PQR file with spaces between the fields and no chain letter, atoms N, CA, C, O and H, PARSE charges and radii, in Angstrom:
ATOM       1  N    UNK     1       0.986   -1.509   -0.189 -0.4000 1.5000
ATOM       2  CA   UNK     1      -0.176   -0.546    0.143 -0.0000 2.0000
ATOM       3  C    UNK     1       0.858    1.088    0.197  0.5500 1.7000
ATOM       4  O    UNK     1       1.970    1.135    0.722 -0.5500 1.4000
ATOM       5  N    UNK     2       0.126    2.364   -0.506 -0.4000 1.5000
ATOM       6  CA   UNK     2       1.111    3.412   -0.511 -0.0000 2.0000
ATOM       7  C    UNK     2      -0.072    4.122    0.734  0.5500 1.7000
ATOM       8  O    UNK     2      -1.297    4.000    0.747 -0.5500 1.4000
ATOM       9  H    UNK     2      -0.777    2.326   -0.933  0.4000 1.0000
ATOM      10  N    UNK     3       0.842    4.887    1.728 -0.4000 1.5000
ATOM      11  CA   UNK     3       0.217    6.122    2.244 -0.0000 2.0000
ATOM      12  C    UNK     3       1.562    6.992    3.269  0.5500 1.7000
ATOM      13  O    UNK     3       2.506    6.326    3.695 -0.5500 1.4000
ATOM      14  H    UNK     3       1.837    4.986    1.718  0.4000 1.0000
ATOM      15  N    UNK     4       1.479    8.191    3.494 -0.4000 1.5000
ATOM      16  CA   UNK     4       2.000    8.793    3.740 -0.0000 2.0000
ATOM      17  C    UNK     4       3.657    8.916    4.946  0.5500 1.7000
ATOM      18  O    UNK     4       3.778    8.022    5.784 -0.5500 1.4000
ATOM      19  H    UNK     4       0.713    8.732    3.149  0.4000 1.0000
ATOM      20  N    UNK     5       4.129    9.398    4.918 -0.4000 1.5000
ATOM      21  CA   UNK     5       5.391    9.349    5.792 -0.0000 2.0000
ATOM      22  C    UNK     5       4.676    8.939    7.873  0.5500 1.7000
ATOM      23  O    UNK     5       4.833    7.910    8.530 -0.5500 1.4000
ATOM      24  H    UNK     5       4.031   10.125    4.237  0.4000 1.0000
ATOM      25  N    UNK     6       4.150    9.889    8.156 -0.4000 1.5000
ATOM      26  CA   UNK     6       3.375    9.769    9.263 -0.0000 2.0000
ATOM      27  C    UNK     6       2.495    8.877    9.455  0.5500 1.7000
ATOM      28  O    UNK     6       2.409    8.528   10.633 -0.5500 1.4000
ATOM      29  H    UNK     6       4.022   10.725    7.622  0.4000 1.0000
ATOM      30  N    UNK     7       1.451    8.114    8.370 -0.4000 1.5000
ATOM      31  CA   UNK     7       0.816    6.541    8.681 -0.0000 2.0000
ATOM      32  C    UNK     7       1.673    5.334    9.337  0.5500 1.7000
ATOM      33  O    UNK     7       1.547    4.412   10.143 -0.5500 1.4000
ATOM      34  H    UNK     7       1.521    8.397    7.414  0.4000 1.0000
ATOM      35  N    UNK     8       2.994    6.159    8.141 -0.4000 1.5000
ATOM      36  CA   UNK     8       3.975    4.131    8.060 -0.0000 2.0000
ATOM      37  C    UNK     8       4.337    4.698    9.544  0.5500 1.7000
ATOM      38  O    UNK     8       4.124    3.799   10.358 -0.5500 1.4000
ATOM      39  H    UNK     8       3.097    6.908    7.486  0.4000 1.0000
ATOM      40  N    UNK     9       4.794    5.835   10.146 -0.4000 1.5000
ATOM      41  CA   UNK     9       6.082    5.571   11.181 -0.0000 2.0000
ATOM      42  C    UNK     9       5.184    5.458   12.529  0.5500 1.7000
ATOM      43  O    UNK     9       5.689    5.328   13.645 -0.5500 1.4000
ATOM      44  H    UNK     9       4.967    6.565    9.485  0.4000 1.0000
ATOM      45  N    UNK    10       3.107    5.556   12.162 -0.4000 1.5000
ATOM      46  CA   UNK    10       2.492    5.233   13.355 -0.0000 2.0000
ATOM      47  C    UNK    10       2.550    3.858   13.830  0.5500 1.7000
ATOM      48  O    UNK    10       2.601    3.397   14.971 -0.5500 1.4000
ATOM      49  H    UNK    10       2.697    5.661   11.256  0.4000 1.0000
ATOM      50  N    UNK    11       2.523    3.089   12.199 -0.4000 1.5000
ATOM      51  CA   UNK    11       2.043    2.236   12.565 -0.0000 2.0000
ATOM      52  C    UNK    11       3.517    1.156   12.495  0.5500 1.7000
ATOM      53  O    UNK    11       3.167   -0.023   12.429 -0.5500 1.4000
ATOM      54  H    UNK    11       2.481    3.464   11.273  0.4000 1.0000
ATOM      55  N    UNK    12       5.067    1.344   12.497 -0.4000 1.5000
ATOM      56  CA   UNK    12       5.749    0.942   12.693 -0.0000 2.0000
ATOM      57  C    UNK    12       6.091    1.611   14.205  0.5500 1.7000
ATOM      58  O    UNK    12       6.453    0.612   14.827 -0.5500 1.4000
ATOM      59  H    UNK    12       5.352    2.301   12.550  0.4000 1.0000
ATOM      60  N    UNK    13       6.182    2.841   15.214 -0.4000 1.5000
ATOM      61  CA   UNK    13       6.387    2.410   16.275 -0.0000 2.0000
ATOM      62  C    UNK    13       4.932    1.709   16.763  0.5500 1.7000
ATOM      63  O    UNK    13       5.071    0.600   17.278 -0.5500 1.4000
ATOM      64  H    UNK    13       5.887    3.652   14.709  0.4000 1.0000
ATOM      65  N    UNK    14       3.915    2.087   16.689 -0.4000 1.5000
ATOM      66  CA   UNK    14       2.629    0.811   17.302 -0.0000 2.0000
ATOM      67  C    UNK    14       3.541   -0.837   17.469  0.5500 1.7000
ATOM      68  O    UNK    14       3.793   -1.288   18.587 -0.5500 1.4000
ATOM      69  H    UNK    14       3.801    2.988   16.271  0.4000 1.0000
ATOM      70  N    UNK    15       3.986   -1.647   16.040 -0.4000 1.5000
ATOM      71  CA   UNK    15       5.066   -2.196   15.988 -0.0000 2.0000
ATOM      72  C    UNK    15       5.918   -2.486   16.810  0.5500 1.7000
ATOM      73  O    UNK    15       6.143   -3.629   17.207 -0.5500 1.4000
ATOM      74  H    UNK    15       3.781   -1.281   15.132  0.4000 1.0000
ATOM      75  N    UNK    16       6.607   -1.272   17.231 -0.4000 1.5000
ATOM      76  CA   UNK    16       7.400   -1.756   17.867 -0.0000 2.0000
ATOM      77  C    UNK    16       7.205   -1.296   19.390  0.5500 1.7000
ATOM      78  O    UNK    16       8.298   -1.153   19.939 -0.5500 1.4000
ATOM      79  H    UNK    16       6.424   -0.343   16.909  0.4000 1.0000
ATOM      80  N    UNK    17       6.361   -1.088   20.032 -0.4000 1.5000
ATOM      81  CA   UNK    17       5.782   -0.409   20.702 -0.0000 2.0000
ATOM      82  C    UNK    17       6.460    0.870   21.672  0.5500 1.7000
ATOM      83  O    UNK    17       6.632    0.943   22.889 -0.5500 1.4000
ATOM      84  H    UNK    17       5.473   -1.204   19.587  0.4000 1.0000
ATOM      85  N    UNK    18       6.667    1.539   20.894 -0.4000 1.5000
ATOM      86  CA   UNK    18       7.701    2.873   21.107 -0.0000 2.0000
ATOM      87  C    UNK    18       6.304    3.970   21.038  0.5500 1.7000
ATOM      88  O    UNK    18       5.276    4.045   20.364 -0.5500 1.4000
ATOM      89  H    UNK    18       6.527    1.480   19.905  0.4000 1.0000
ATOM      90  N    UNK    19       7.070    4.896   22.376 -0.4000 1.5000
ATOM      91  CA   UNK    19       5.848    6.190   23.246 -0.0000 2.0000
ATOM      92  C    UNK    19       5.726    6.679   21.977  0.5500 1.7000
ATOM      93  O    UNK    19       6.465    6.478   21.013 -0.5500 1.4000
ATOM      94  H    UNK    19       7.905    4.835   22.924  0.4000 1.0000
ATOM      95  N    UNK    20       3.958    7.856   22.114 -0.4000 1.5000
ATOM      96  CA   UNK    20       4.721    9.286   20.399 -0.0000 2.0000
ATOM      97  C    UNK    20       5.272    9.697   20.683  0.5500 1.7000
ATOM      98  O    UNK    20       5.286   10.596   19.841 -0.5500 1.4000
ATOM      99  H    UNK    20       3.358    8.019   22.897  0.4000 1.0000
ATOM     100  N    UNK    21       6.480   10.096   21.786 -0.4000 1.5000
ATOM     101  CA   UNK    21       8.050   10.554   20.483 -0.0000 2.0000
ATOM     102  C    UNK    21       8.904    9.864   20.406  0.5500 1.7000
ATOM     103  O    UNK    21      10.082   10.131   20.644 -0.5500 1.4000
ATOM     104  H    UNK    21       6.469    9.366   22.469  0.4000 1.0000
ATOM     105  N    UNK    22       8.342    8.604   19.975 -0.4000 1.5000
ATOM     106  CA   UNK    22       9.406    7.719   18.627 -0.0000 2.0000
ATOM     107  C    UNK    22       9.052    7.384   17.903  0.5500 1.7000
ATOM     108  O    UNK    22       9.688    6.655   17.142 -0.5500 1.4000
ATOM     109  H    UNK    22       7.386    8.386   19.782  0.4000 1.0000
ATOM     110  N    UNK    23       7.119    7.919   17.616 -0.4000 1.5000
ATOM     111  CA   UNK    23       7.575    7.889   16.198 -0.0000 2.0000
ATOM     112  C    UNK    23       7.216    9.027   16.114  0.5500 1.7000
ATOM     113  O    UNK    23       6.116    8.942   15.566 -0.5500 1.4000
ATOM     114  H    UNK    23       6.602    8.512   18.234  0.4000 1.0000
ATOM     115  N    UNK    24       7.535   10.605   16.399 -0.4000 1.5000
ATOM     116  CA   UNK    24       7.257   11.495   15.681 -0.0000 2.0000
ATOM     117  C    UNK    24       8.815   11.143   15.685  0.5500 1.7000
ATOM     118  O    UNK    24       9.261   11.572   14.621 -0.5500 1.4000
ATOM     119  H    UNK    24       8.428   10.674   16.844  0.4000 1.0000
ATOM     120  N    UNK    25       9.759   10.586   16.379 -0.4000 1.5000
ATOM     121  CA   UNK    25      11.261   10.843   15.479 -0.0000 2.0000
ATOM     122  C    UNK    25      11.007    9.639   14.727  0.5500 1.7000
ATOM     123  O    UNK    25      11.351    8.803   15.563 -0.5500 1.4000
ATOM     124  H    UNK    25       9.397   10.238   17.243  0.4000 1.0000
ATOM     125  N    UNK    26      10.691    9.078   13.863 -0.4000 1.5000
ATOM     126  CA   UNK    26      10.783    7.754   13.456 -0.0000 2.0000
ATOM     127  C    UNK    26      10.219    8.608   12.161  0.5500 1.7000
ATOM     128  O    UNK    26      11.004    8.525   11.216 -0.5500 1.4000
ATOM     129  H    UNK    26      10.412    9.757   13.184  0.4000 1.0000
ATOM     130  N    UNK    27       8.958    9.471   11.861 -0.4000 1.5000
ATOM     131  CA   UNK    27       8.000   10.652   10.960 -0.0000 2.0000
ATOM     132  C    UNK    27       9.024   11.587   10.744  0.5500 1.7000
ATOM     133  O    UNK    27       8.823   12.292    9.754 -0.5500 1.4000
ATOM     134  H    UNK    27       8.320    9.539   12.629  0.4000 1.0000
ATOM     135  N    UNK    28       9.923   11.783   11.279 -0.4000 1.5000
ATOM     136  CA   UNK    28      11.454   12.711   11.139 -0.0000 2.0000
ATOM     137  C    UNK    28      12.109   12.084   10.280  0.5500 1.7000
ATOM     138  O    UNK    28      12.993   12.789    9.794 -0.5500 1.4000
ATOM     139  H    UNK    28      10.087   11.211   12.083  0.4000 1.0000
ATOM     140  N    UNK    29      12.067   11.099    9.891 -0.4000 1.5000
ATOM     141  CA   UNK    29      13.275   10.365    9.090 -0.0000 2.0000
ATOM     142  C    UNK    29      13.374    9.811    7.803  0.5500 1.7000
ATOM     143  O    UNK    29      14.219    9.491    6.967 -0.5500 1.4000
ATOM     144  H    UNK    29      11.348   10.526   10.286  0.4000 1.0000
ATOM     145  N    UNK    30      11.217    9.846    8.135 -0.4000 1.5000
ATOM     146  CA   UNK    30      11.215    9.270    6.449 -0.0000 2.0000
ATOM     147  C    UNK    30      11.707    9.570    5.235  0.5500 1.7000
ATOM     148  O    UNK    30      12.651   10.318    5.488 -0.5500 1.4000
ATOM     149  H    UNK    30      10.530   10.106    8.814  0.4000 1.0000
ATOM     150  N    UNK    31      11.643    9.449    4.151 -0.4000 1.5000
ATOM     151  CA   UNK    31      11.529    9.685    2.918 -0.0000 2.0000
ATOM     152  C    UNK    31      10.797    9.590    2.060  0.5500 1.7000
ATOM     153  O    UNK    31       9.712    9.098    2.371 -0.5500 1.4000
ATOM     154  H    UNK    31      10.876    8.842    3.945  0.4000 1.0000
ATOM     155  N    UNK    32      10.960    9.929    0.826 -0.4000 1.5000
ATOM     156  CA   UNK    32       9.668    9.675    0.187 -0.0000 2.0000
ATOM     157  C    UNK    32       9.661    9.096   -0.361  0.5500 1.7000
ATOM     158  O    UNK    32      10.541    9.687   -0.987 -0.5500 1.4000
ATOM     159  H    UNK    32      11.840   10.329    0.573  0.4000 1.0000
ATOM     160  N    UNK    33       9.339    7.490   -1.466 -0.4000 1.5000
ATOM     161  CA   UNK    33       9.379    6.718   -1.851 -0.0000 2.0000
ATOM     162  C    UNK    33      10.002    5.807   -1.012  0.5500 1.7000
ATOM     163  O    UNK    33      10.194    4.793   -1.683 -0.5500 1.4000
ATOM     164  H    UNK    33       8.624    7.010   -0.958  0.4000 1.0000
ATOM     165  N    UNK    34      10.438    5.650    0.183 -0.4000 1.5000
ATOM     166  CA   UNK    34      11.100    4.815    0.929 -0.0000 2.0000
ATOM     167  C    UNK    34       9.897    3.375    1.161  0.5500 1.7000
ATOM     168  O    UNK    34       8.673    3.401    1.038 -0.5500 1.4000
ATOM     169  H    UNK    34      10.282    6.473    0.728  0.4000 1.0000
ATOM     170  N    UNK    35      10.801    2.201    1.530 -0.4000 1.5000
ATOM     171  CA   UNK    35       9.671    0.733    1.451 -0.0000 2.0000
ATOM     172  C    UNK    35       9.464    0.379    2.835  0.5500 1.7000
ATOM     173  O    UNK    35      10.513   -0.137    3.220 -0.5500 1.4000
ATOM     174  H    UNK    35      11.796    2.180    1.629  0.4000 1.0000
ATOM     175  N    UNK    36       8.550    0.411    3.838 -0.4000 1.5000
ATOM     176  CA   UNK    36       8.576   -0.273    4.861 -0.0000 2.0000
ATOM     177  C    UNK    36       7.538   -1.692    4.862  0.5500 1.7000
ATOM     178  O    UNK    36       6.315   -1.725    4.725 -0.5500 1.4000
ATOM     179  H    UNK    36       7.698    0.830    3.525  0.4000 1.0000
ATOM     180  N    UNK    37       8.536   -2.860    5.074 -0.4000 1.5000
ATOM     181  CA   UNK    37       8.006   -4.628    5.107 -0.0000 2.0000
ATOM     182  C    UNK    37       7.283   -4.513    6.072  0.5500 1.7000
ATOM     183  O    UNK    37       7.759   -3.756    6.918 -0.5500 1.4000
ATOM     184  H    UNK    37       9.529   -2.833    5.185  0.4000 1.0000
ATOM     185  N    UNK    38       5.890   -5.133    6.434 -0.4000 1.5000
ATOM     186  CA   UNK    38       5.502   -5.909    7.431 -0.0000 2.0000
ATOM     187  C    UNK    38       5.320   -7.262    6.866  0.5500 1.7000
ATOM     188  O    UNK    38       5.161   -7.476    5.664 -0.5500 1.4000
ATOM     189  H    UNK    38       5.504   -5.748    5.747  0.4000 1.0000
ATOM     190  N    UNK    39       5.369   -8.646    8.283 -0.4000 1.5000
ATOM     191  CA   UNK    39       5.015   -9.084    7.595 -0.0000 2.0000
ATOM     192  C    UNK    39       3.795  -10.033    8.616  0.5500 1.7000
ATOM     193  O    UNK    39       3.584   -9.724    9.789 -0.5500 1.4000
ATOM     194  H    UNK    39       5.499   -8.472    9.259  0.4000 1.0000
ATOM     195  N    UNK    40       3.152  -11.090    7.985 -0.4000 1.5000
ATOM     196  CA   UNK    40       2.926  -11.425    8.837 -0.0000 2.0000
ATOM     197  C    UNK    40       2.358  -12.664    8.659  0.5500 1.7000
ATOM     198  O    UNK    40       1.777  -13.194    7.712 -0.5500 1.4000
ATOM     199  H    UNK    40       3.323  -11.341    7.032  0.4000 1.0000
ATOM     200  N    UNK    41       2.831  -13.229   10.469 -0.4000 1.5000
ATOM     201  CA   UNK    41       3.321  -14.341   10.629 -0.0000 2.0000
ATOM     202  C    UNK    41       2.463  -15.245   12.309  0.5500 1.7000
ATOM     203  O    UNK    41       1.940  -14.704   13.283 -0.5500 1.4000
ATOM     204  H    UNK    41       3.302  -12.798   11.238  0.4000 1.0000
ATOM     205  N    UNK    42       2.681  -16.873   11.964 -0.4000 1.5000
ATOM     206  CA   UNK    42       2.140  -17.349   13.612 -0.0000 2.0000
ATOM     207  C    UNK    42       2.121  -16.218   14.675  0.5500 1.7000
ATOM     208  O    UNK    42       1.122  -16.067   15.378 -0.5500 1.4000
ATOM     209  H    UNK    42       3.106  -17.312   11.172  0.4000 1.0000
ATOM     210  N    UNK    43       3.227  -15.411   14.804 -0.4000 1.5000
ATOM     211  CA   UNK    43       2.933  -15.215   16.140 -0.0000 2.0000
ATOM     212  C    UNK    43       2.514  -13.074   15.858  0.5500 1.7000
ATOM     213  O    UNK    43       2.792  -12.156   16.630 -0.5500 1.4000
ATOM     214  H    UNK    43       4.039  -15.533   14.233  0.4000 1.0000
ATOM     215  N    UNK    44       1.987  -13.027   14.842 -0.4000 1.5000
ATOM     216  CA   UNK    44       1.522  -11.488   14.499 -0.0000 2.0000
ATOM     217  C    UNK    44       2.185  -11.156   13.751  0.5500 1.7000
ATOM     218  O    UNK    44       3.055  -11.886   13.274 -0.5500 1.4000
ATOM     219  H    UNK    44       1.761  -13.773   14.216  0.4000 1.0000
ATOM     220  N    UNK    45       1.887   -9.302   13.220 -0.4000 1.5000
ATOM     221  CA   UNK    45       2.472   -8.511   12.708 -0.0000 2.0000
ATOM     222  C    UNK    45       3.875   -8.323   13.122  0.5500 1.7000
ATOM     223  O    UNK    45       4.239   -8.321   14.298 -0.5500 1.4000
ATOM     224  H    UNK    45       1.181   -8.710   13.608  0.4000 1.0000
ATOM     225  N    UNK    46       4.694   -8.154   12.036 -0.4000 1.5000
ATOM     226  CA   UNK    46       6.477   -7.558   12.550 -0.0000 2.0000
ATOM     227  C    UNK    46       6.762   -6.843   11.041  0.5500 1.7000
ATOM     228  O    UNK    46       6.302   -6.754    9.903 -0.5500 1.4000
ATOM     229  H    UNK    46       4.398   -8.155   11.081  0.4000 1.0000
ATOM     230  N    UNK    47       8.186   -6.281   12.152 -0.4000 1.5000
ATOM     231  CA   UNK    47       7.911   -5.073   11.016 -0.0000 2.0000
ATOM     232  C    UNK    47       9.698   -5.756   10.432  0.5500 1.7000
ATOM     233  O    UNK    47      10.675   -6.065   11.114 -0.5500 1.4000
ATOM     234  H    UNK    47       8.560   -6.354   13.077  0.4000 1.0000
ATOM     235  N    UNK    48       9.562   -5.769    9.459 -0.4000 1.5000
ATOM     236  CA   UNK    48      10.671   -6.339    8.676 -0.0000 2.0000
ATOM     237  C    UNK    48      11.632   -5.638    8.014  0.5500 1.7000
ATOM     238  O    UNK    48      12.736   -6.161    7.862 -0.5500 1.4000
ATOM     239  H    UNK    48       8.768   -5.518    8.905  0.4000 1.0000
ATOM     240  N    UNK    49      11.303   -4.029    7.393 -0.4000 1.5000
ATOM     241  CA   UNK    49      12.224   -3.407    6.897 -0.0000 2.0000
ATOM     242  C    UNK    49      11.059   -1.649    7.531  0.5500 1.7000
ATOM     243  O    UNK    49       9.893   -1.560    7.917 -0.5500 1.4000
ATOM     244  H    UNK    49      10.406   -3.605    7.517  0.4000 1.0000
ATOM     245  N    UNK    50      12.341   -0.429    7.303 -0.4000 1.5000
ATOM     246  CA   UNK    50      11.436    0.995    8.017 -0.0000 2.0000
ATOM     247  C    UNK    50      11.976    2.010    6.706  0.5500 1.7000
ATOM     248  O    UNK    50      13.110    2.473    6.824 -0.5500 1.4000
ATOM     249  H    UNK    50      13.288   -0.501    6.989  0.4000 1.0000
ATOM     250  N    UNK    51      11.529    2.205    6.011 -0.4000 1.5000
ATOM     251  CA   UNK    51      12.122    3.377    5.239 -0.0000 2.0000
ATOM     252  C    UNK    51      13.578    2.918    4.322  0.5500 1.7000
ATOM     253  O    UNK    51      14.711    3.234    3.959 -0.5500 1.4000
ATOM     254  H    UNK    51      10.608    1.828    5.915  0.4000 1.0000
ATOM     255  N    UNK    52      13.043    2.425    4.313 -0.4000 1.5000
ATOM     256  CA   UNK    52      14.416    1.397    3.311 -0.0000 2.0000
ATOM     257  C    UNK    52      14.407    2.135    1.804  0.5500 1.7000
ATOM     258  O    UNK    52      13.292    2.426    1.369 -0.5500 1.4000
ATOM     259  H    UNK    52      12.122    2.168    4.608  0.4000 1.0000
ATOM     260  N    UNK    53      15.535    2.445    1.009 -0.4000 1.5000
ATOM     261  CA   UNK    53      15.007    3.750    0.192 -0.0000 2.0000
ATOM     262  C    UNK    53      16.695    2.728   -0.749  0.5500 1.7000
ATOM     263  O    UNK    53      17.571    3.371   -1.328 -0.5500 1.4000
ATOM     264  H    UNK    53      16.440    2.209    1.362  0.4000 1.0000
ATOM     265  N    UNK    54      16.703    2.207   -0.713 -0.4000 1.5000
ATOM     266  CA   UNK    54      18.301    1.284   -1.360 -0.0000 2.0000
ATOM     267  C    UNK    54      18.415    1.874   -3.238  0.5500 1.7000
ATOM     268  O    UNK    54      19.274    2.260   -4.030 -0.5500 1.4000
ATOM     269  H    UNK    54      15.991    1.685   -0.242  0.4000 1.0000
ATOM     270  N    UNK    55      16.802    1.587   -3.187 -0.4000 1.5000
ATOM     271  CA   UNK    55      16.473    1.727   -4.995 -0.0000 2.0000
ATOM     272  C    UNK    55      16.962    3.443   -4.954  0.5500 1.7000
ATOM     273  O    UNK    55      17.517    3.773   -6.002 -0.5500 1.4000
ATOM     274  H    UNK    55      16.104    1.274   -2.543  0.4000 1.0000
ATOM     275  N    UNK    56      16.890    4.104   -4.342 -0.4000 1.5000
ATOM     276  CA   UNK    56      17.058    5.784   -4.549 -0.0000 2.0000
ATOM     277  C    UNK    56      18.802    5.557   -4.723  0.5500 1.7000
ATOM     278  O    UNK    56      19.260    6.105   -5.727 -0.5500 1.4000
ATOM     279  H    UNK    56      16.438    3.836   -3.491  0.4000 1.0000
ATOM     280  N    UNK    57      19.776    4.832   -3.876 -0.4000 1.5000
ATOM     281  CA   UNK    57      21.203    5.041   -3.992 -0.0000 2.0000
ATOM     282  C    UNK    57      21.984    4.828   -5.163  0.5500 1.7000
ATOM     283  O    UNK    57      21.599    4.095   -6.073 -0.5500 1.4000
ATOM     284  H    UNK    57      19.404    4.387   -3.060  0.4000 1.0000
ATOM     285  N    UNK    58      23.476    5.673   -5.178 -0.4000 1.5000
ATOM     286  CA   UNK    58      23.343    5.934   -6.611 -0.0000 2.0000
ATOM     287  C    UNK    58      23.597    7.311   -7.163  0.5500 1.7000
ATOM     288  O    UNK    58      24.007    8.394   -6.744 -0.5500 1.4000
ATOM     289  H    UNK    58      23.789    6.269   -4.438  0.4000 1.0000
ATOM     290  N    UNK    59      23.222    6.848   -8.155 -0.4000 1.5000
ATOM     291  CA   UNK    59      23.194    8.236   -8.992 -0.0000 2.0000
ATOM     292  C    UNK    59      21.578    8.777   -9.187  0.5500 1.7000
ATOM     293  O    UNK    59      21.144    9.495  -10.088 -0.5500 1.4000
ATOM     294  H    UNK    59      22.890    5.969   -8.495  0.4000 1.0000
ATOM     295  N    UNK    60      20.582    7.970   -7.619 -0.4000 1.5000
ATOM     296  CA   UNK    60      19.582    8.416   -7.603 -0.0000 2.0000
ATOM     297  C    UNK    60      18.706    9.353   -6.334  0.5500 1.7000
ATOM     298  O    UNK    60      17.532    9.571   -6.037 -0.5500 1.4000
ATOM     299  H    UNK    60      20.935    7.386   -6.888  0.4000 1.0000
ATOM     300  N    UNK    61      20.334    9.802   -5.730 -0.4000 1.5000
ATOM     301  CA   UNK    61      20.218   10.290   -5.062 -0.0000 2.0000
ATOM     302  C    UNK    61      19.570   11.707   -4.370  0.5500 1.7000
ATOM     303  O    UNK    61      19.324   12.098   -3.229 -0.5500 1.4000
ATOM     304  H    UNK    61      21.288    9.625   -5.972  0.4000 1.0000
ATOM     305  N    UNK    62      19.463   12.161   -5.557 -0.4000 1.5000
ATOM     306  CA   UNK    62      18.763   13.303   -5.676 -0.0000 2.0000
ATOM     307  C    UNK    62      17.320   13.764   -6.018  0.5500 1.7000
ATOM     308  O    UNK    62      16.564   14.716   -6.214 -0.5500 1.4000
ATOM     309  H    UNK    62      19.663   11.843   -6.484  0.4000 1.0000
ATOM     310  N    UNK    63      17.541   11.834   -5.924 -0.4000 1.5000
ATOM     311  CA   UNK    63      15.718   12.109   -5.789 -0.0000 2.0000
ATOM     312  C    UNK    63      14.789   11.539   -4.568  0.5500 1.7000
ATOM     313  O    UNK    63      13.587   11.302   -4.683 -0.5500 1.4000
ATOM     314  H    UNK    63      18.155   11.061   -5.765  0.4000 1.0000
ATOM     315  N    UNK    64      15.678   11.336   -3.202 -0.4000 1.5000
ATOM     316  CA   UNK    64      15.190   11.711   -1.872 -0.0000 2.0000
ATOM     317  C    UNK    64      15.150   12.822   -1.514  0.5500 1.7000
ATOM     318  O    UNK    64      15.911   13.771   -1.706 -0.5500 1.4000
ATOM     319  H    UNK    64      16.655   11.529   -3.109  0.4000 1.0000
ATOM     320  N    UNK    65      13.733   12.657   -0.674 -0.4000 1.5000
ATOM     321  CA   UNK    65      13.410   14.144   -0.114 -0.0000 2.0000
ATOM     322  C    UNK    65      12.437   13.756    1.469  0.5500 1.7000
ATOM     323  O    UNK    65      11.927   12.726    1.910 -0.5500 1.4000
ATOM     324  H    UNK    65      13.115   11.887   -0.517  0.4000 1.0000
ATOM     325  N    UNK    66      12.509   14.777    1.819 -0.4000 1.5000
ATOM     326  CA   UNK    66      11.945   13.802    4.381 -0.0000 2.0000
ATOM     327  C    UNK    66      10.665   14.638    4.350  0.5500 1.7000
ATOM     328  O    UNK    66      10.338   15.802    4.119 -0.5500 1.4000
ATOM     329  H    UNK    66      12.923   15.614    1.461  0.4000 1.0000
ATOM     330  N    UNK    67      10.107   13.492    4.691 -0.4000 1.5000
ATOM     331  CA   UNK    67       8.491   13.595    4.626 -0.0000 2.0000
ATOM     332  C    UNK    67       7.789   14.534    3.233  0.5500 1.7000
ATOM     333  O    UNK    67       6.569   14.653    3.121 -0.5500 1.4000
ATOM     334  H    UNK    67      10.373   12.547    4.879  0.4000 1.0000
């Protein structure tokens, strides 16, 4: 799914069990077009990756913008 950094940070924060201030910190470092992966297994939902933007590395660094 595609969503804003704030929603993604809130979901990641909930999965990590961080307080509101932690969610704000996560939101501050999100980049546009970052990939966050959540997996579902026998123990429930798990955060696999947060804000991965390796696909923008190298010559595409100019495309990285925050929030």
